[in-house]
PyMOL CGO cylinders between C-alpha atoms (Angstrom):
from pymol import cmd
from pymol.cgo import CYLINDER

trace = [
    CYLINDER, 2.98, 7.34, -7.00, 6.40, 7.91, -5.43, 0.3, 1, 1, 1, 1, 1, 1,
    CYLINDER, 6.40, 7.91, -5.43, 6.76, 8.71, -1.74, 0.3, 1, 1, 1, 1, 1, 1,
    CYLINDER, 6.76, 8.71, -1.74, 7.68, 12.26, -0.75, 0.3, 1, 1, 1, 1, 1, 1,
    CYLINDER, 7.68, 12.26, -0.75, 10.69, 13.09, 1.43, 0.3, 1, 1, 1, 1, 1, 1,
    CYLINDER, 10.69, 13.09, 1.43, 11.13, 16.47, 3.08, 0.3, 1, 1, 1, 1, 1, 1,
    CYLINDER, 11.13, 16.47, 3.08, 14.81, 17.40, 3.42, 0.3, 1, 1, 1, 1, 1, 1,
    CYLINDER, 14.81, 17.40, 3.42, 15.55, 20.18, 5.93, 0.3, 1, 1, 1, 1, 1, 1,
    CYLINDER, 15.55, 20.18, 5.93, 19.19, 21.14, 5.40, 0.3, 1, 1, 1, 1, 1, 1,
    CYLINDER, 19.19, 21.14, 5.40, 20.85, 24.58, 5.29, 0.3, 1, 1, 1, 1, 1, 1,
    CYLINDER, 20.85, 24.58, 5.29, 23.95, 23.41, 3.40, 0.3, 1, 1, 1, 1, 1, 1,
    CYLINDER, 23.95, 23.41, 3.40, 22.84, 24.05, -0.19, 0.3, 1, 1, 1, 1, 1, 1,
    CYLINDER, 22.84, 24.05, -0.19, 25.48, 21.86, -1.85, 0.3, 1, 1, 1, 1, 1, 1,
    CYLINDER, 25.48, 21.86, -1.85, 24.72, 18.90, 0.43, 0.3, 1, 1, 1, 1, 1, 1,
    CYLINDER, 24.72, 18.90, 0.43, 20.98, 19.39, 0.00, 0.3, 1, 1, 1, 1, 1, 1,
    CYLINDER, 20.98, 19.39, 0.00, 21.35, 19.26, -3.79, 0.3, 1, 1, 1, 1, 1, 1,
    CYLINDER, 21.35, 19.26, -3.79, 23.43, 16.08, -3.55, 0.3, 1, 1, 1, 1, 1, 1,
    CYLINDER, 23.43, 16.08, -3.55, 21.00, 14.33, -1.19, 0.3, 1, 1, 1, 1, 1, 1,
    CYLINDER, 21.00, 14.33, -1.19, 18.06, 15.39, -3.37, 0.3, 1, 1, 1, 1, 1, 1,
    CYLINDER, 18.06, 15.39, -3.37, 19.83, 13.95, -6.43, 0.3, 1, 1, 1, 1, 1, 1,
    CYLINDER, 19.83, 13.95, -6.43, 20.56, 10.65, -4.65, 0.3, 1, 1, 1, 1, 1, 1,
    CYLINDER, 20.56, 10.65, -4.65, 17.02, 10.23, -3.38, 0.3, 1, 1, 1, 1, 1, 1,
    CYLINDER, 17.02, 10.23, -3.38, 15.38, 11.17, -6.68, 0.3, 1, 1, 1, 1, 1, 1,
    CYLINDER, 15.38, 11.17, -6.68, 17.68, 8.65, -8.33, 0.3, 1, 1, 1, 1, 1, 1,
    CYLINDER, 17.68, 8.65, -8.33, 16.23, 6.07, -5.93, 0.3, 1, 1, 1, 1, 1, 1,
    CYLINDER, 16.23, 6.07, -5.93, 12.71, 6.99, -7.07, 0.3, 1, 1, 1, 1, 1, 1,
    CYLINDER, 12.71, 6.99, -7.07, 11.54, 9.40, -4.37, 0.3, 1, 1, 1, 1, 1, 1,
    CYLINDER, 11.54, 9.40, -4.37, 10.02, 12.85, -4.70, 0.3, 1, 1, 1, 1, 1, 1,
    CYLINDER, 10.02, 12.85, -4.70, 12.05, 15.34, -2.66, 0.3, 1, 1, 1, 1, 1, 1,
    CYLINDER, 12.05, 15.34, -2.66, 11.09, 18.71, -1.21, 0.3, 1, 1, 1, 1, 1, 1,
    CYLINDER, 11.09, 18.71, -1.21, 13.93, 20.81, 0.22, 0.3, 1, 1, 1, 1, 1, 1,
    CYLINDER, 13.93, 20.81, 0.22, 13.96, 23.48, 2.91, 0.3, 1, 1, 1, 1, 1, 1,
    CYLINDER, 13.96, 23.48, 2.91, 17.00, 25.53, 3.89, 0.3, 1, 1, 1, 1, 1, 1,
    CYLINDER, 17.00, 25.53, 3.89, 15.71, 26.35, 7.38, 0.3, 1, 1, 1, 1, 1, 1,
    CYLINDER, 15.71, 26.35, 7.38, 13.55, 24.92, 10.11, 0.3, 1, 1, 1, 1, 1, 1,
    CYLINDER, 13.55, 24.92, 10.11, 10.81, 27.49, 9.58, 0.3, 1, 1, 1, 1, 1, 1,
    CYLINDER, 10.81, 27.49, 9.58, 10.57, 26.70, 5.86, 0.3, 1, 1, 1, 1, 1, 1,
    CYLINDER, 10.57, 26.70, 5.86, 10.59, 22.98, 6.62, 0.3, 1, 1, 1, 1, 1, 1,
    CYLINDER, 10.59, 22.98, 6.62, 7.70, 23.30, 9.07, 0.3, 1, 1, 1, 1, 1, 1,
    CYLINDER, 7.70, 23.30, 9.07, 5.72, 25.39, 6.59, 0.3, 1, 1, 1, 1, 1, 1,
    CYLINDER, 5.72, 25.39, 6.59, 6.20, 22.77, 3.86, 0.3, 1, 1, 1, 1, 1, 1,
    CYLINDER, 6.20, 22.77, 3.86, 5.23, 19.97, 6.25, 0.3, 1, 1, 1, 1, 1, 1,
    CYLINDER, 5.23, 19.97, 6.25, 1.98, 21.78, 7.06, 0.3, 1, 1, 1, 1, 1, 1,
    CYLINDER, 1.98, 21.78, 7.06, 1.20, 22.46, 3.39, 0.3, 1, 1, 1, 1, 1, 1,
    CYLINDER, 1.20, 22.46, 3.39, 1.97, 18.98, 2.10, 0.3, 1, 1, 1, 1, 1, 1,
    CYLINDER, 1.97, 18.98, 2.10, 2.61, 16.27, 4.72, 0.3, 1, 1, 1, 1, 1, 1,
    CYLINDER, 2.61, 16.27, 4.72, 5.65, 14.19, 3.69, 0.3, 1, 1, 1, 1, 1, 1,
    CYLINDER, 5.65, 14.19, 3.69, 6.12, 10.44, 3.98, 0.3, 1, 1, 1, 1, 1, 1,
    CYLINDER, 6.12, 10.44, 3.98, 9.49, 10.96, 5.69, 0.3, 1, 1, 1, 1, 1, 1,
    CYLINDER, 9.49, 10.96, 5.69, 11.64, 13.83, 6.96, 0.3, 1, 1, 1, 1, 1, 1,
    CYLINDER, 11.64, 13.83, 6.96, 15.45, 14.10, 6.81, 0.3, 1, 1, 1, 1, 1, 1,
    CYLINDER, 15.45, 14.10, 6.81, 16.41, 16.74, 9.36, 0.3, 1, 1, 1, 1, 1, 1,
    CYLINDER, 16.41, 16.74, 9.36, 19.69, 18.55, 10.00, 0.3, 1, 1, 1, 1, 1, 1,
    CYLINDER, 19.69, 18.55, 10.00, 20.40, 19.65, 13.58, 0.3, 1, 1, 1, 1, 1, 1,
    CYLINDER, 20.40, 19.65, 13.58, 22.84, 22.55, 13.26, 0.3, 1, 1, 1, 1, 1, 1,
    CYLINDER, 22.84, 22.55, 13.26, 20.80, 25.26, 11.54, 0.3, 1, 1, 1, 1, 1, 1,
    CYLINDER, 20.80, 25.26, 11.54, 20.93, 29.02, 12.11, 0.3, 1, 1, 1, 1, 1, 1,
    CYLINDER, 20.93, 29.02, 12.11, 17.28, 29.95, 12.75, 0.3, 1, 1, 1, 1, 1, 1,
    CYLINDER, 17.28, 29.95, 12.75, 15.99, 26.95, 14.71, 0.3, 1, 1, 1, 1, 1, 1,
    CYLINDER, 15.99, 26.95, 14.71, 18.01, 23.88, 15.63, 0.3, 1, 1, 1, 1, 1, 1,
    CYLINDER, 18.01, 23.88, 15.63, 16.89, 20.41, 14.62, 0.3, 1, 1, 1, 1, 1, 1,
    CYLINDER, 16.89, 20.41, 14.62, 15.84, 19.45, 18.13, 0.3, 1, 1, 1, 1, 1, 1,
    CYLINDER, 15.84, 19.45, 18.13, 13.20, 22.19, 18.21, 0.3, 1, 1, 1, 1, 1, 1,
    CYLINDER, 13.20, 22.19, 18.21, 12.16, 21.52, 14.61, 0.3, 1, 1, 1, 1, 1, 1,
    CYLINDER, 12.16, 21.52, 14.61, 11.63, 17.86, 15.52, 0.3, 1, 1, 1, 1, 1, 1,
    CYLINDER, 11.63, 17.86, 15.52, 9.36, 18.76, 18.45, 0.3, 1, 1, 1, 1, 1, 1,
    CYLINDER, 9.36, 18.76, 18.45, 7.31, 21.06, 16.19, 0.3, 1, 1, 1, 1, 1, 1,
    CYLINDER, 7.31, 21.06, 16.19, 7.13, 18.41, 13.46, 0.3, 1, 1, 1, 1, 1, 1,
    CYLINDER, 7.13, 18.41, 13.46, 5.65, 15.92, 15.88, 0.3, 1, 1, 1, 1, 1, 1,
    CYLINDER, 5.65, 15.92, 15.88, 2.67, 18.26, 16.32, 0.3, 1, 1, 1, 1, 1, 1,
    CYLINDER, 2.67, 18.26, 16.32, 2.18, 18.31, 12.53, 0.3, 1, 1, 1, 1, 1, 1,
    CYLINDER, 2.18, 18.31, 12.53, 2.93, 14.80, 11.26, 0.3, 1, 1, 1, 1, 1, 1,
    CYLINDER, 2.93, 14.80, 11.26, 3.67, 11.28, 12.41, 0.3, 1, 1, 1, 1, 1, 1,
    CYLINDER, 3.67, 11.28, 12.41, 5.97, 10.66, 9.43, 0.3, 1, 1, 1, 1, 1, 1,
    CYLINDER, 5.97, 10.66, 9.43, 9.33, 9.05, 10.24, 0.3, 1, 1, 1, 1, 1, 1,
    CYLINDER, 9.33, 9.05, 10.24, 12.05, 11.59, 11.05, 0.3, 1, 1, 1, 1, 1, 1,
    CYLINDER, 12.05, 11.59, 11.05, 15.72, 10.79, 10.46, 0.3, 1, 1, 1, 1, 1, 1,
    CYLINDER, 15.72, 10.79, 10.46, 18.35, 13.15, 11.80, 0.3, 1, 1, 1, 1, 1, 1,
    CYLINDER, 18.35, 13.15, 11.80, 21.05, 13.87, 9.21, 0.3, 1, 1, 1, 1, 1, 1,
    CYLINDER, 21.05, 13.87, 9.21, 23.88, 15.62, 11.05, 0.3, 1, 1, 1, 1, 1, 1,
    CYLINDER, 23.88, 15.62, 11.05, 27.58, 16.06, 11.71, 0.3, 1, 1, 1, 1, 1, 1,
    CYLINDER, 27.58, 16.06, 11.71, 26.97, 15.63, 15.45, 0.3, 1, 1, 1, 1, 1, 1,
    CYLINDER, 26.97, 15.63, 15.45, 28.19, 12.05, 15.71, 0.3, 1, 1, 1, 1, 1, 1,
    CYLINDER, 28.19, 12.05, 15.71, 29.05, 11.77, 19.40, 0.3, 1, 1, 1, 1, 1, 1,
    CYLINDER, 29.05, 11.77, 19.40, 27.24, 9.28, 21.58, 0.3, 1, 1, 1, 1, 1, 1,
    CYLINDER, 27.24, 9.28, 21.58, 25.51, 11.96, 23.67, 0.3, 1, 1, 1, 1, 1, 1,
    CYLINDER, 25.51, 11.96, 23.67, 23.78, 13.56, 20.67, 0.3, 1, 1, 1, 1, 1, 1,
    CYLINDER, 23.78, 13.56, 20.67, 22.89, 10.24, 19.06, 0.3, 1, 1, 1, 1, 1, 1,
    CYLINDER, 22.89, 10.24, 19.06, 21.35, 9.03, 22.32, 0.3, 1, 1, 1, 1, 1, 1,
    CYLINDER, 21.35, 9.03, 22.32, 19.52, 12.32, 22.79, 0.3, 1, 1, 1, 1, 1, 1,
    CYLINDER, 19.52, 12.32, 22.79, 18.15, 12.32, 19.22, 0.3, 1, 1, 1, 1, 1, 1,
    CYLINDER, 18.15, 12.32, 19.22, 16.92, 8.75, 19.37, 0.3, 1, 1, 1, 1, 1, 1,
    CYLINDER, 16.92, 8.75, 19.37, 15.57, 9.39, 22.86, 0.3, 1, 1, 1, 1, 1, 1,
    CYLINDER, 15.57, 9.39, 22.86, 13.37, 12.16, 21.49, 0.3, 1, 1, 1, 1, 1, 1,
    CYLINDER, 13.37, 12.16, 21.49, 11.74, 9.52, 19.32, 0.3, 1, 1, 1, 1, 1, 1,
    CYLINDER, 11.74, 9.52, 19.32, 13.54, 9.98, 16.01, 0.3, 1, 1, 1, 1, 1, 1,
    CYLINDER, 13.54, 9.98, 16.01, 13.37, 6.93, 13.74, 0.3, 1, 1, 1, 1, 1, 1,
    CYLINDER, 13.37, 6.93, 13.74, 17.08, 6.98, 12.88, 0.3, 1, 1, 1, 1, 1, 1,
    CYLINDER, 17.08, 6.98, 12.88, 20.24, 9.06, 13.19, 0.3, 1, 1, 1, 1, 1, 1,
    CYLINDER, 20.24, 9.06, 13.19, 22.60, 9.34, 10.21, 0.3, 1, 1, 1, 1, 1, 1,
    CYLINDER, 22.60, 9.34, 10.21, 26.02, 10.87, 10.77, 0.3, 1, 1, 1, 1, 1, 1,
    CYLINDER, 26.02, 10.87, 10.77, 27.74, 12.96, 8.09, 0.3, 1, 1, 1, 1, 1, 1,
    CYLINDER, 27.74, 12.96, 8.09, 29.62, 12.07, 5.99, 0.3, 1, 1, 1, 1, 1, 1,
    CYLINDER, 29.62, 12.07, 5.99, 27.56, 9.12, 4.84, 0.3, 1, 1, 1, 1, 1, 1,
    CYLINDER, 27.56, 9.12, 4.84, 27.48, 6.82, 1.83, 0.3, 1, 1, 1, 1, 1, 1,
    CYLINDER, 27.48, 6.82, 1.83, 24.80, 6.79, -0.85, 0.3, 1, 1, 1, 1, 1, 1,
    CYLINDER, 24.80, 6.79, -0.85, 23.84, 3.16, -0.17, 0.3, 1, 1, 1, 1, 1, 1,
    CYLINDER, 23.84, 3.16, -0.17, 23.68, 3.77, 3.58, 0.3, 1, 1, 1, 1, 1, 1,
    CYLINDER, 23.68, 3.77, 3.58, 21.37, 6.77, 3.13, 0.3, 1, 1, 1, 1, 1, 1,
    CYLINDER, 21.37, 6.77, 3.13, 18.98, 5.04, 0.72, 0.3, 1, 1, 1, 1, 1, 1,
    CYLINDER, 18.98, 5.04, 0.72, 18.95, 1.83, 2.78, 0.3, 1, 1, 1, 1, 1, 1,
    CYLINDER, 18.95, 1.83, 2.78, 18.04, 3.67, 5.97, 0.3, 1, 1, 1, 1, 1, 1,
    CYLINDER, 18.04, 3.67, 5.97, 15.36, 5.74, 4.23, 0.3, 1, 1, 1, 1, 1, 1,
    CYLINDER, 15.36, 5.74, 4.23, 13.82, 2.61, 2.70, 0.3, 1, 1, 1, 1, 1, 1,
    CYLINDER, 13.82, 2.61, 2.70, 13.92, 0.82, 6.06, 0.3, 1, 1, 1, 1, 1, 1,
    CYLINDER, 13.92, 0.82, 6.06, 12.23, 3.71, 7.88, 0.3, 1, 1, 1, 1, 1, 1,
    CYLINDER, 12.23, 3.71, 7.88, 9.50, 3.99, 5.25, 0.3, 1, 1, 1, 1, 1, 1,
    CYLINDER, 9.50, 3.99, 5.25, 8.98, 0.23, 5.36, 0.3, 1, 1, 1, 1, 1, 1,
    CYLINDER, 8.98, 0.23, 5.36, 8.62, 0.27, 9.16, 0.3, 1, 1, 1, 1, 1, 1,
    CYLINDER, 8.62, 0.27, 9.16, 6.12, 3.11, 8.89, 0.3, 1, 1, 1, 1, 1, 1,
    CYLINDER, 6.12, 3.11, 8.89, 4.04, 1.26, 6.31, 0.3, 1, 1, 1, 1, 1, 1,
    CYLINDER, 4.04, 1.26, 6.31, 3.97, -1.87, 8.46, 0.3, 1, 1, 1, 1, 1, 1,
    CYLINDER, 3.97, -1.87, 8.46, 3.02, 0.17, 11.52, 0.3, 1, 1, 1, 1, 1, 1,
    CYLINDER, 3.02, 0.17, 11.52, 0.05, 1.57, 9.56, 0.3, 1, 1, 1, 1, 1, 1,
    CYLINDER, 0.05, 1.57, 9.56, -0.83, -1.90, 8.38, 0.3, 1, 1, 1, 1, 1, 1,
    CYLINDER, -0.83, -1.90, 8.38, -0.26, -0.96, 4.75, 0.3, 1, 1, 1, 1, 1, 1,
    CYLINDER, -0.26, -0.96, 4.75, 0.34, -3.58, 2.11, 0.3, 1, 1, 1, 1, 1, 1,
    CYLINDER, 0.34, -3.58, 2.11, 3.86, -3.55, 0.67, 0.3, 1, 1, 1, 1, 1, 1,
    CYLINDER, 3.86, -3.55, 0.67, 3.07, -6.22, -1.92, 0.3, 1, 1, 1, 1, 1, 1,
    CYLINDER, 3.07, -6.22, -1.92, 1.96, -5.09, -5.36, 0.3, 1, 1, 1, 1, 1, 1,
    CYLINDER, 1.96, -5.09, -5.36, -0.32, -7.56, -7.14, 0.3, 1, 1, 1, 1, 1, 1,
    CYLINDER, -0.32, -7.56, -7.14, -1.63, -7.53, -10.68, 0.3, 1, 1, 1, 1, 1, 1,
    CYLINDER, -1.63, -7.53, -10.68, -2.98, -10.72, -12.18, 0.3, 1, 1, 1, 1, 1, 1,
    CYLINDER, -2.98, -10.72, -12.18, -0.60, -13.50, -11.14, 0.3, 1, 1, 1, 1, 1, 1,
    CYLINDER, -0.60, -13.50, -11.14, 2.36, -11.14, -10.67, 0.3, 1, 1, 1, 1, 1, 1,
    CYLINDER, 2.36, -11.14, -10.67, 3.35, -10.44, -7.04, 0.3, 1, 1, 1, 1, 1, 1,
    CYLINDER, 3.35, -10.44, -7.04, 6.05, -7.87, -6.21, 0.3, 1, 1, 1, 1, 1, 1,
    CYLINDER, 6.05, -7.87, -6.21, 7.16, -7.42, -2.58, 0.3, 1, 1, 1, 1, 1, 1,
    CYLINDER, 7.16, -7.42, -2.58, 8.74, -3.96, -2.41, 0.3, 1, 1, 1, 1, 1, 1,
    CYLINDER, 8.74, -3.96, -2.41, 10.31, -4.66, 0.99, 0.3, 1, 1, 1, 1, 1, 1,
    CYLINDER, 10.31, -4.66, 0.99, 11.88, -8.08, 0.45, 0.3, 1, 1, 1, 1, 1, 1,
    CYLINDER, 11.88, -8.08, 0.45, 12.42, -7.65, -3.33, 0.3, 1, 1, 1, 1, 1, 1,
    CYLINDER, 12.42, -7.65, -3.33, 10.69, -10.99, -3.86, 0.3, 1, 1, 1, 1, 1, 1,
    CYLINDER, 10.69, -10.99, -3.86, 8.92, -11.36, -7.20, 0.3, 1, 1, 1, 1, 1, 1,
    CYLINDER, 8.92, -11.36, -7.20, 6.57, -14.24, -7.97, 0.3, 1, 1, 1, 1, 1, 1,
    CYLINDER, 6.57, -14.24, -7.97, 4.42, -15.34, -10.88, 0.3, 1, 1, 1, 1, 1, 1,
    CYLINDER, 4.42, -15.34, -10.88, 1.76, -17.62, -9.42, 0.3, 1, 1, 1, 1, 1, 1,
    CYLINDER, 1.76, -17.62, -9.42, 3.86, -19.48, -6.83, 0.3, 1, 1, 1, 1, 1, 1,
    CYLINDER, 3.86, -19.48, -6.83, 7.04, -19.47, -8.88, 0.3, 1, 1, 1, 1, 1, 1,
    CYLINDER, 7.04, -19.47, -8.88, 9.80, -17.19, -7.66, 0.3, 1, 1, 1, 1, 1, 1,
    CYLINDER, 9.80, -17.19, -7.66, 11.36, -15.01, -10.34, 0.3, 1, 1, 1, 1, 1, 1,
    CYLINDER, 11.36, -15.01, -10.34, 15.03, -14.18, -9.89, 0.3, 1, 1, 1, 1, 1, 1,
    CYLINDER, 15.03, -14.18, -9.89, 15.81, -10.58, -10.79, 0.3, 1, 1, 1, 1, 1, 1,
    CYLINDER, 15.81, -10.58, -10.79, 19.12, -8.75, -10.64, 0.3, 1, 1, 1, 1, 1, 1,
    CYLINDER, 19.12, -8.75, -10.64, 19.20, -5.60, -8.45, 0.3, 1, 1, 1, 1, 1, 1,
    CYLINDER, 19.20, -5.60, -8.45, 18.95, -3.37, -11.54, 0.3, 1, 1, 1, 1, 1, 1,
    CYLINDER, 18.95, -3.37, -11.54, 16.05, -5.38, -12.96, 0.3, 1, 1, 1, 1, 1, 1,
    CYLINDER, 16.05, -5.38, -12.96, 14.18, -5.14, -9.66, 0.3, 1, 1, 1, 1, 1, 1,
    CYLINDER, 14.18, -5.14, -9.66, 14.84, -1.41, -9.41, 0.3, 1, 1, 1, 1, 1, 1,
    CYLINDER, 14.84, -1.41, -9.41, 13.40, -0.96, -12.90, 0.3, 1, 1, 1, 1, 1, 1,
    CYLINDER, 13.40, -0.96, -12.90, 10.33, -3.06, -12.07, 0.3, 1, 1, 1, 1, 1, 1,
    CYLINDER, 10.33, -3.06, -12.07, 9.91, -1.14, -8.81, 0.3, 1, 1, 1, 1, 1, 1,
    CYLINDER, 9.91, -1.14, -8.81, 10.04, 2.16, -10.71, 0.3, 1, 1, 1, 1, 1, 1,
    CYLINDER, 10.04, 2.16, -10.71, 7.22, 0.93, -12.95, 0.3, 1, 1, 1, 1, 1, 1,
    CYLINDER, 7.22, 0.93, -12.95, 5.24, -0.35, -9.94, 0.3, 1, 1, 1, 1, 1, 1,
    CYLINDER, 5.24, -0.35, -9.94, 5.39, 3.11, -8.32, 0.3, 1, 1, 1, 1, 1, 1,
    CYLINDER, 5.39, 3.11, -8.32, 3.28, 4.44, -11.19, 0.3, 1, 1, 1, 1, 1, 1,
    CYLINDER, 3.28, 4.44, -11.19, 1.51, 1.23, -12.16, 0.3, 1, 1, 1, 1, 1, 1,
    CYLINDER, 1.51, 1.23, -12.16, -1.13, 1.75, -14.81, 0.3, 1, 1, 1, 1, 1, 1,
    CYLINDER, -1.13, 1.75, -14.81, 0.42, 5.00, -15.98, 0.3, 1, 1, 1, 1, 1, 1,
    CYLINDER, 0.42, 5.00, -15.98, 3.09, 5.73, -18.56, 0.3, 1, 1, 1, 1, 1, 1,
    CYLINDER, 3.09, 5.73, -18.56, 6.51, 6.39, -17.02, 0.3, 1, 1, 1, 1, 1, 1,
    CYLINDER, 6.51, 6.39, -17.02, 8.72, 8.39, -19.36, 0.3, 1, 1, 1, 1, 1, 1,
    CYLINDER, 8.72, 8.39, -19.36, 12.07, 7.18, -20.60, 0.3, 1, 1, 1, 1, 1, 1,
    CYLINDER, 12.07, 7.18, -20.60, 13.77, 10.06, -18.79, 0.3, 1, 1, 1, 1, 1, 1,
    CYLINDER, 13.77, 10.06, -18.79, 12.03, 9.31, -15.48, 0.3, 1, 1, 1, 1, 1, 1,
    CYLINDER, 12.03, 9.31, -15.48, 12.98, 5.63, -15.59, 0.3, 1, 1, 1, 1, 1, 1,
    CYLINDER, 12.98, 5.63, -15.59, 16.59, 6.41, -16.47, 0.3, 1, 1, 1, 1, 1, 1,
    CYLINDER, 16.59, 6.41, -16.47, 16.86, 8.91, -13.60, 0.3, 1, 1, 1, 1, 1, 1,
    CYLINDER, 16.86, 8.91, -13.60, 15.22, 6.59, -11.08, 0.3, 1, 1, 1, 1, 1, 1,
    CYLINDER, 15.22, 6.59, -11.08, 17.29, 3.53, -11.95, 0.3, 1, 1, 1, 1, 1, 1,
    CYLINDER, 17.29, 3.53, -11.95, 20.63, 4.81, -13.23, 0.3, 1, 1, 1, 1, 1, 1,
    CYLINDER, 20.63, 4.81, -13.23, 20.75, 8.49, -12.30, 0.3, 1, 1, 1, 1, 1, 1,
    CYLINDER, 20.75, 8.49, -12.30, 20.44, 11.81, -14.16, 0.3, 1, 1, 1, 1, 1, 1,
    CYLINDER, 20.44, 11.81, -14.16, 23.80, 11.37, -15.88, 0.3, 1, 1, 1, 1, 1, 1,
    CYLINDER, 23.80, 11.37, -15.88, 22.25, 8.52, -17.89, 0.3, 1, 1, 1, 1, 1, 1,
    CYLINDER, 22.25, 8.52, -17.89, 19.24, 10.53, -19.12, 0.3, 1, 1, 1, 1, 1, 1,
    CYLINDER, 19.24, 10.53, -19.12, 20.27, 10.07, -22.76, 0.3, 1, 1, 1, 1, 1, 1,
    CYLINDER, 20.27, 10.07, -22.76, 21.09, 6.34, -22.53, 0.3, 1, 1, 1, 1, 1, 1,
    CYLINDER, 21.09, 6.34, -22.53, 17.87, 4.87, -23.81, 0.3, 1, 1, 1, 1, 1, 1,
    CYLINDER, 17.87, 4.87, -23.81, 19.89, 1.88, -25.00, 0.3, 1, 1, 1, 1, 1, 1,
    CYLINDER, 19.89, 1.88, -25.00, 20.39, 0.93, -21.32, 0.3, 1, 1, 1, 1, 1, 1,
    CYLINDER, 20.39, 0.93, -21.32, 16.67, 1.19, -20.67, 0.3, 1, 1, 1, 1, 1, 1,
    CYLINDER, 16.67, 1.19, -20.67, 15.68, -0.76, -23.78, 0.3, 1, 1, 1, 1, 1, 1,
    CYLINDER, 15.68, -0.76, -23.78, 18.12, -3.55, -22.91, 0.3, 1, 1, 1, 1, 1, 1,
    CYLINDER, 18.12, -3.55, -22.91, 16.90, -3.94, -19.32, 0.3, 1, 1, 1, 1, 1, 1,
    CYLINDER, 16.90, -3.94, -19.32, 13.25, -3.76, -20.34, 0.3, 1, 1, 1, 1, 1, 1,
    CYLINDER, 13.25, -3.76, -20.34, 14.04, -6.70, -22.62, 0.3, 1, 1, 1, 1, 1, 1,
    CYLINDER, 14.04, -6.70, -22.62, 15.76, -8.57, -19.75, 0.3, 1, 1, 1, 1, 1, 1,
    CYLINDER, 15.76, -8.57, -19.75, 12.73, -7.92, -17.53, 0.3, 1, 1, 1, 1, 1, 1,
    CYLINDER, 12.73, -7.92, -17.53, 10.24, -9.00, -20.16, 0.3, 1, 1, 1, 1, 1, 1,
    CYLINDER, 10.24, -9.00, -20.16, 12.10, -12.27, -20.65, 0.3, 1, 1, 1, 1, 1, 1,
    CYLINDER, 12.10, -12.27, -20.65, 11.50, -13.07, -16.98, 0.3, 1, 1, 1, 1, 1, 1,
    CYLINDER, 11.50, -13.07, -16.98, 7.93, -11.89, -16.39, 0.3, 1, 1, 1, 1, 1, 1,
    CYLINDER, 7.93, -11.89, -16.39, 6.17, -12.00, -19.78, 0.3, 1, 1, 1, 1, 1, 1,
    CYLINDER, 6.17, -12.00, -19.78, 4.55, -15.06, -21.30, 0.3, 1, 1, 1, 1, 1, 1,
    CYLINDER, 4.55, -15.06, -21.30, 5.93, -13.94, -24.67, 0.3, 1, 1, 1, 1, 1, 1,
    CYLINDER, 5.93, -13.94, -24.67, 8.65, -11.27, -24.42, 0.3, 1, 1, 1, 1, 1, 1,
    CYLINDER, 8.65, -11.27, -24.42, 8.16, -10.42, -28.10, 0.3, 1, 1, 1, 1, 1, 1,
    CYLINDER, 8.16, -10.42, -28.10, 4.47, -9.69, -27.52, 0.3, 1, 1, 1, 1, 1, 1,
    CYLINDER, 4.47, -9.69, -27.52, 4.49, -8.13, -24.04, 0.3, 1, 1, 1, 1, 1, 1,
    CYLINDER, 4.49, -8.13, -24.04, 1.28, -7.88, -22.03, 0.3, 1, 1, 1, 1, 1, 1,
    CYLINDER, 1.28, -7.88, -22.03, 2.65, -6.64, -18.68, 0.3, 1, 1, 1, 1, 1, 1,
    CYLINDER, 2.65, -6.64, -18.68, 5.22, -4.01, -19.65, 0.3, 1, 1, 1, 1, 1, 1,
    CYLINDER, 5.22, -4.01, -19.65, 3.92, -2.21, -22.72, 0.3, 1, 1, 1, 1, 1, 1,
    CYLINDER, 3.92, -2.21, -22.72, 5.70, 0.43, -24.79, 0.3, 1, 1, 1, 1, 1, 1,
    CYLINDER, 5.70, 0.43, -24.79, 4.12, 3.80, -25.31, 0.3, 1, 1, 1, 1, 1, 1,
    CYLINDER, 4.12, 3.80, -25.31, 5.75, 4.94, -28.54, 0.3, 1, 1, 1, 1, 1, 1,
    CYLINDER, 5.75, 4.94, -28.54, 7.96, 7.98, -28.10, 0.3, 1, 1, 1, 1, 1, 1,
    CYLINDER, 7.96, 7.98, -28.10, 6.99, 8.35, -24.42, 0.3, 1, 1, 1, 1, 1, 1,
    CYLINDER, 6.99, 8.35, -24.42, 8.06, 5.47, -22.19, 0.3, 1, 1, 1, 1, 1, 1,
    CYLINDER, 8.06, 5.47, -22.19, 6.71, 2.27, -20.66, 0.3, 1, 1, 1, 1, 1, 1,
    CYLINDER, 6.71, 2.27, -20.66, 3.61, 1.31, -18.69, 0.3, 1, 1, 1, 1, 1, 1,
    CYLINDER, 3.61, 1.31, -18.69, 3.06, -1.56, -16.26, 0.3, 1, 1, 1, 1, 1, 1,
    CYLINDER, 3.06, -1.56, -16.26, -0.41, -2.89, -17.01, 0.3, 1, 1, 1, 1, 1, 1,
    CYLINDER, -0.41, -2.89, -17.01, -2.72, -3.27, -14.01, 0.3, 1, 1, 1, 1, 1, 1,
    CYLINDER, -2.72, -3.27, -14.01, -5.20, -6.10, -14.44, 0.3, 1, 1, 1, 1, 1, 1,
    CYLINDER, -5.20, -6.10, -14.44, -8.62, -5.69, -12.80, 0.3, 1, 1, 1, 1, 1, 1,
    CYLINDER, -8.62, -5.69, -12.80, -9.05, -7.66, -9.60, 0.3, 1, 1, 1, 1, 1, 1,
    CYLINDER, -9.05, -7.66, -9.60, -11.59, -10.44, -9.67, 0.3, 1, 1, 1, 1, 1, 1,
    CYLINDER, -11.59, -10.44, -9.67, -14.57, -10.35, -7.37, 0.3, 1, 1, 1, 1, 1, 1,
]
cmd.load_cgo(trace, "trace")
């Protein structure tokens, strides 16, 4: 199941763009156009991470942050145009997990979100390694092993495997996989998906022509098989 990010941002165009970028990276995104709405959503459904603007009309990000800390211990990343040293120091001094200055790049945003979520999982002692049978997938280091043999995957291949791991044991639709790995503009390019599923099967299946790990669900999508744990 994908992790949920709460985005509190009053700029509608920017919020839509950030939501698109994060959903493309495989996250579920809730958006709020004000601090009050953001706090209400956080109470109703605690997020795994919060991206928080500072300059908002009803309640500034500093006050929203203080209220959030009474609701959730999820990582909070400020996402703001206030890029001077004073504000960065103040934001981090409050206890925020990171401070991202607008404008920012797609890779920078996703990398910082992933890093903050990874730190939070480690702090909770959660396992970031997915294991089924003799397949080991480390979602933090991108290391993939079968038994003790390391499997070299390209970034796209790993992103596809990671998208299947997020919903391991369940069918992930063609459209969902295309959006998570390539973006919504590729929603009709099933040829891309079919090709990379074949690449992936060649590397992690005993017989790529008779797959046991990544199985096709006709007309729906693909499913990563979860083998029962022994003992």
